[in-house]
C-alpha positions as CSV (number, residue, x, y, z in Angstrom):
1,M,-38.3,78.7,59.2
2,L,-35.9,81.1,57.8
3,K,-32.6,81.4,59.4
4,R,-31.3,85.5,59.9
5,S,-28.1,85.8,59.7
6,A,-25.6,87.3,63.0
7,A,-26.1,90.6,62.1
8,A,-30.1,90.6,61.8
9,V,-30.0,89.1,65.0
10,V,-27.7,91.2,67.0
11,A,-29.7,94.2,65.1
12,A,-33.5,93.1,65.9
13,L,-32.1,92.7,69.4
14,A,-30.3,96.3,69.9
15,L,-34.1,97.5,69.0
16,L,-34.6,96.1,72.3
17,G,-32.0,98.0,74.2
18,C,-29.7,94.6,74.1
19,S,-26.3,94.7,74.2
20,A,-25.7,90.8,74.2
21,P,-27.7,87.9,71.8
22,L,-27.9,85.5,75.0
23,G,-28.2,87.9,77.9
24,C,-31.1,89.9,76.1
25,A,-33.1,86.5,75.5
26,A,-32.5,85.1,78.3
27,Y,-34.3,88.1,80.9
28,A,-35.7,90.8,79.1
29,D,-37.8,91.3,82.3
30,G,-38.2,94.1,85.0
31,M,-38.6,91.7,88.0
32,L,-35.5,89.4,86.5
33,S,-37.0,86.6,87.1
34,D,-34.9,84.6,84.4
35,F,-31.8,86.5,85.3
36,Q,-29.9,83.4,87.2
37,Y,-28.5,84.5,90.8
38,P,-24.9,82.5,91.6
39,H,-27.0,81.4,94.7
40,A,-30.4,80.3,95.8
41,V,-32.4,83.5,96.4
42,E,-34.8,83.6,99.1
43,R,-37.5,86.2,100.0
44,Y,-38.4,88.1,103.2
45,A,-41.8,89.3,103.7
46,F,-42.7,92.4,105.4
47,T,-45.0,95.0,105.5
48,S,-43.8,98.4,105.1
49,Q,-45.2,102.2,104.6
50,G,-48.3,100.2,104.9
51,Q,-47.6,98.1,101.8
52,A,-46.9,93.8,102.1
53,L,-43.0,93.7,100.3
54,E,-40.7,91.2,99.9
55,M,-36.4,91.6,99.6
56,A,-35.0,89.2,97.5
57,Y,-32.2,87.9,98.7
58,M,-29.5,85.4,99.2
59,D,-27.5,83.7,102.6
60,I,-24.4,81.7,101.4
61,A,-23.3,79.3,104.8
62,P,-19.1,79.1,105.1
63,T,-17.8,76.8,102.6
64,G,-14.5,77.1,104.8
65,A,-14.1,76.9,108.3
66,G,-16.8,78.9,109.7
67,N,-15.3,82.2,111.8
68,G,-18.9,82.9,113.6
69,K,-18.9,86.2,111.6
70,T,-21.6,87.1,109.1
71,V,-20.4,89.8,106.0
72,V,-23.8,91.8,104.7
73,L,-23.2,93.0,101.3
74,F,-25.4,96.6,99.7
75,H,-25.2,96.8,96.0
76,G,-25.5,99.8,94.4
77,K,-28.2,101.6,92.0
78,N,-26.9,100.4,88.7
79,F,-26.1,96.7,90.3
80,C,-27.5,94.1,91.8
81,G,-26.8,91.3,94.3
82,A,-25.6,88.9,91.8
83,T,-22.6,91.4,91.1
84,W,-21.6,90.7,94.1
85,E,-20.9,87.0,93.1
86,G,-17.2,87.4,92.3
87,V,-16.6,88.2,96.3
88,I,-19.2,86.0,97.7
89,G,-17.6,82.7,97.1
90,P,-14.1,84.2,98.7
91,L,-15.7,85.4,101.5
92,A,-17.4,81.8,102.3
93,K,-14.4,80.0,101.5
94,A,-12.6,82.5,104.4
95,G,-15.6,81.2,106.8
96,Y,-17.8,84.0,106.9
97,R,-21.8,83.6,106.4
98,V,-22.7,85.9,103.2
99,I,-26.1,87.8,103.0
100,V,-26.6,89.5,99.8
101,P,-30.1,91.5,99.8
102,D,-31.8,93.1,96.5
103,Q,-33.3,96.4,98.0
104,I,-37.0,97.3,97.8
105,G,-37.3,98.9,94.5
106,F,-34.8,97.0,92.7
107,C,-33.5,93.8,90.7
108,K,-35.5,90.8,92.6
109,S,-37.3,92.7,95.2
110,T,-40.7,94.6,95.5
111,K,-40.9,97.5,93.4
112,P,-43.9,99.9,95.4
113,E,-45.6,102.0,93.2
114,T,-46.1,104.7,96.0
115,Y,-43.1,104.1,98.7
116,Q,-41.1,107.2,100.9
117,M,-37.4,105.8,99.9
118,S,-34.9,107.2,101.9
119,F,-31.3,105.4,103.3
120,H,-33.1,104.9,106.6
121,Q,-35.7,103.3,105.3
122,L,-33.5,100.9,103.2
123,A,-31.0,100.5,105.9
124,A,-34.2,99.5,108.5
125,N,-35.5,97.1,106.0
126,T,-32.0,95.2,105.6
127,H,-32.2,95.2,109.6
128,A,-35.5,93.6,110.1
129,L,-33.9,91.3,107.5
130,L,-31.2,90.1,109.1
131,A,-33.1,90.0,112.5
132,S,-35.5,87.6,110.8
133,R,-32.3,85.4,110.5
134,S,-30.6,86.0,114.1
135,I,-28.0,88.2,112.6
136,V,-26.5,90.7,115.0
137,N,-23.6,92.3,115.2
138,P,-22.5,92.1,110.7
139,I,-20.0,93.5,109.1
140,L,-21.2,95.4,105.9
141,V,-19.8,96.4,102.6
142,G,-21.1,98.5,100.6
143,H,-20.6,99.6,97.2
144,S,-21.5,102.6,94.8
145,M,-24.9,104.2,96.4
146,G,-24.9,100.5,98.7
147,G,-22.2,102.2,100.2
148,M,-24.5,105.3,101.3
149,V,-26.7,102.4,102.8
150,A,-24.1,100.8,104.4
151,T,-23.3,104.1,106.5
152,R,-26.7,105.2,107.3
153,Y,-27.2,101.3,108.5
154,A,-23.8,102.4,110.8
155,L,-25.0,105.2,111.6
156,S,-28.6,104.2,112.4
157,F,-27.4,101.1,114.6
158,P,-24.1,101.3,115.7
159,E,-24.3,98.5,118.2
160,D,-25.1,96.1,116.0
161,T,-22.2,97.1,113.1
162,A,-18.9,95.1,113.6
163,A,-17.4,97.0,111.1
164,L,-18.2,99.1,107.6
165,A,-16.5,98.8,104.2
166,L,-17.2,101.3,101.7
167,V,-16.5,100.4,97.9
168,N,-16.3,103.3,95.8
169,P,-19.2,104.5,97.8
170,I,-20.8,107.6,95.6
171,G,-21.7,110.2,98.4
172,L,-18.1,111.3,99.4
173,E,-19.2,114.6,98.5
174,D,-22.3,116.6,98.5
175,W,-23.0,117.8,95.4
176,S,-26.0,119.8,95.9
177,A,-23.9,122.5,98.7
178,K,-21.3,122.2,95.6
179,G,-23.7,124.1,93.0
180,V,-25.2,121.1,91.1
181,P,-28.9,122.4,90.5
182,G,-31.3,119.6,92.0
183,R,-34.5,117.8,89.8
184,T,-37.8,116.5,90.5
185,V,-38.4,113.1,90.4
186,D,-40.6,113.5,87.3
187,E,-37.6,115.1,85.8
188,L,-35.2,112.1,87.1
189,L,-38.4,109.6,85.7
190,A,-38.2,110.9,82.4
191,T,-34.3,110.7,82.3
192,E,-35.0,107.1,83.1
193,R,-37.4,106.3,80.5
194,K,-34.7,106.4,78.4
195,A,-32.4,104.0,79.3
196,D,-31.6,101.3,77.4
197,A,-27.8,98.9,76.6
198,A,-26.0,101.9,74.6
199,R,-26.4,104.4,77.2
200,I,-25.7,102.4,80.4
201,K,-22.6,101.0,78.6
202,A,-21.8,104.3,77.3
203,Y,-22.0,105.4,80.4
204,Q,-20.3,102.7,82.7
205,Q,-17.5,102.7,80.0
206,K,-16.8,106.1,80.5
207,T,-17.3,106.7,83.9
208,Y,-16.9,103.3,85.8
209,Y,-14.3,101.8,83.6
210,D,-12.1,105.3,82.6
211,G,-12.8,104.1,79.1
212,R,-11.9,100.9,79.1
213,W,-14.4,97.8,78.6
214,R,-14.6,94.0,78.7
215,P,-16.5,91.9,77.1
216,E,-17.6,89.9,80.5
217,F,-19.0,93.7,81.9
218,D,-22.0,93.2,78.9
219,R,-23.7,90.6,81.3
220,W,-24.4,93.3,83.7
221,V,-25.4,96.3,81.2
222,D,-27.6,93.7,79.9
223,M,-29.4,92.9,83.5
224,L,-29.5,96.1,84.4
225,A,-31.1,96.8,80.6
226,S,-33.6,94.3,81.2
227,T,-35.3,95.8,84.6
228,Y,-36.7,99.1,82.0
229,R,-38.4,96.2,80.3
230,G,-41.5,94.0,80.0
231,A,-43.6,93.5,83.2
232,S,-42.8,96.0,85.8
233,A,-40.4,98.0,83.6
234,D,-42.4,101.0,84.6
235,L,-42.2,100.3,88.4
236,A,-38.6,99.7,88.2
237,A,-38.4,102.9,86.5
238,L,-39.9,104.8,89.0
239,S,-37.6,103.4,91.8
240,Q,-34.5,104.2,90.1
241,A,-36.0,108.4,89.8
242,R,-36.7,108.1,93.6
243,A,-32.9,106.7,94.6
244,S,-32.0,109.4,92.4
245,D,-33.9,111.8,94.4
246,M,-32.7,110.2,97.6
247,I,-28.7,110.0,96.7
248,F,-28.9,113.5,95.9
249,T,-31.0,115.1,98.9
250,Q,-30.0,112.3,101.7
251,P,-26.3,113.3,102.0
252,V,-24.0,111.2,104.6
253,V,-20.9,112.5,104.4
254,H,-21.8,115.2,107.0
255,E,-21.9,112.5,109.3
256,F,-19.1,110.7,108.9
257,P,-17.2,111.7,112.5
258,R,-19.8,109.7,113.6
259,L,-19.0,106.3,112.5
260,K,-17.0,105.0,115.6
261,M,-16.7,101.5,114.3
262,P,-13.6,100.2,111.8
263,V,-14.2,101.6,108.6
264,V,-12.2,100.5,105.7
265,L,-12.3,102.3,102.5
266,L,-11.8,100.6,98.9
267,I,-11.3,102.8,96.1
268,G,-10.7,102.5,93.1
269,D,-8.6,106.0,91.4
270,R,-10.0,106.1,88.1
271,D,-13.8,106.6,88.9
272,T,-15.5,109.5,88.2
273,T,-19.0,109.2,89.2
274,A,-20.2,112.2,90.3
275,I,-24.6,112.5,90.4
276,G,-25.7,115.7,88.7
277,K,-22.4,116.5,86.8
278,D,-24.6,116.0,83.7
279,R,-26.8,119.1,84.5
280,A,-24.2,120.9,86.3
281,A,-22.1,124.2,85.2
282,P,-18.4,123.6,83.6
283,E,-16.9,125.1,86.0
284,I,-18.3,123.3,89.2
285,A,-18.4,119.7,87.0
286,A,-15.0,119.6,86.6
287,K,-14.0,120.0,90.2
288,L,-16.7,117.0,91.2
289,G,-15.8,112.8,91.4
290,H,-12.0,113.4,92.0
291,Y,-12.0,110.0,93.8
292,P,-8.4,109.9,95.6
293,D,-8.7,113.6,96.7
294,L,-12.4,112.8,98.0
295,A,-11.0,109.6,99.8
296,R,-8.4,110.8,101.3
297,E,-10.9,113.6,102.9
298,A,-13.4,111.2,104.1
299,A,-10.5,109.6,105.6
300,K,-9.2,112.4,107.7
301,R,-12.8,112.6,108.7
302,I,-13.7,108.8,110.0
303,P,-12.2,108.3,113.5
304,N,-11.3,104.9,112.6
305,T,-10.7,104.3,108.7
306,K,-8.1,102.6,106.6
307,L,-7.9,103.6,103.3
308,I,-6.9,101.1,100.4
309,S,-6.7,102.3,97.0
310,F,-6.4,100.6,93.4
311,P,-4.8,103.1,91.3
312,D,-5.8,101.5,88.2
313,L,-9.0,100.6,89.0
314,G,-12.2,102.4,88.4
315,H,-16.3,102.2,89.9
316,A,-16.0,98.8,90.5
317,P,-13.1,97.0,91.4
318,Q,-14.5,93.8,92.6
319,I,-15.3,93.0,88.9
320,E,-12.9,95.1,87.4
321,R,-10.4,92.8,89.1
322,P,-11.9,90.5,91.7
323,D,-8.5,88.7,92.7
324,E,-7.2,92.0,93.5
325,F,-10.0,93.1,95.3
326,N,-10.9,89.9,97.1
327,A,-7.5,89.9,98.9
328,A,-7.8,93.4,99.8
329,L,-11.0,93.0,101.4
330,L,-10.4,89.5,103.1
331,N,-7.1,91.2,104.4
332,A,-8.5,93.9,106.1
333,L,-11.6,92.0,107.4
334,A,-8.9,89.7,109.2
335,Q,-7.2,92.5,110.7
336,L,-10.5,93.8,112.2
337,P,-10.5,93.6,116.1
338,A,-12.8,90.8,117.9
339,A,-16.3,91.5,117.6
340,R,-17.9,93.3,120.7
């Protein structure tokens, strides 16, 4: 067998949309079948909208002295349950049970061909999963789009939400109300079909990390890029398009004053994420995605909230500087009032 040079291998993988040889070879699959999660993956089977579906999730028991509390981690649109790996261990060591689902349409969970995707639906799915595990009154931690899902969960099930922590949540502003033009699901799908590792990395480096990059971030780029390849790739792209439509058309920011439980905002100030910024007029785009201002405004409108800022971090502080993030999160959770 002929041996290829390292450069030739990298070039060949680039044609597949892969940024790293080991990563691409390991999991080029729309269901992330071969992507290794940090803990055992279980599946919750249920029926929704007349379809048999399965939510993949991790259920991690406390590794330290149990405190009787459960934390549920909600991933973002361009993330998966696995991207919480640096947070799960510290939470478990601190005594928390940790549940980490992949939402329907994402990652290792079912990607339906037809599905009306809404934040309430995803929240209800997650609530049913937790009920099947006899979990009540959890602490919700949502990142990015997961912040919008977790917020809707807290609004839909306020008596069954102990507290809410939002990590650089998108949805701190209403893009449509600010003048960003809408797009049909078909238009959004056409964009999703162009996704590959190079485009994903360029977007994340510019928007999430303020132009900075570290090699370990490539794993998460390859994870996301792999969902656009092979089996289930078309359904994954369609789910992503529906999610973009859901994010744009179902704002939660106007309902922040209704959040009565304790809320913690953990915000990397260098984040510039704003849905539709690329299609907005320049004068509108310039006003979007200013997270320090958005976070301060949100903190004023949420009745019982604490704002924690990371001045030098971006969209994913839990990935960019996990030790600093975990210390802040654990300290904030320790200060929550006793469960109702």
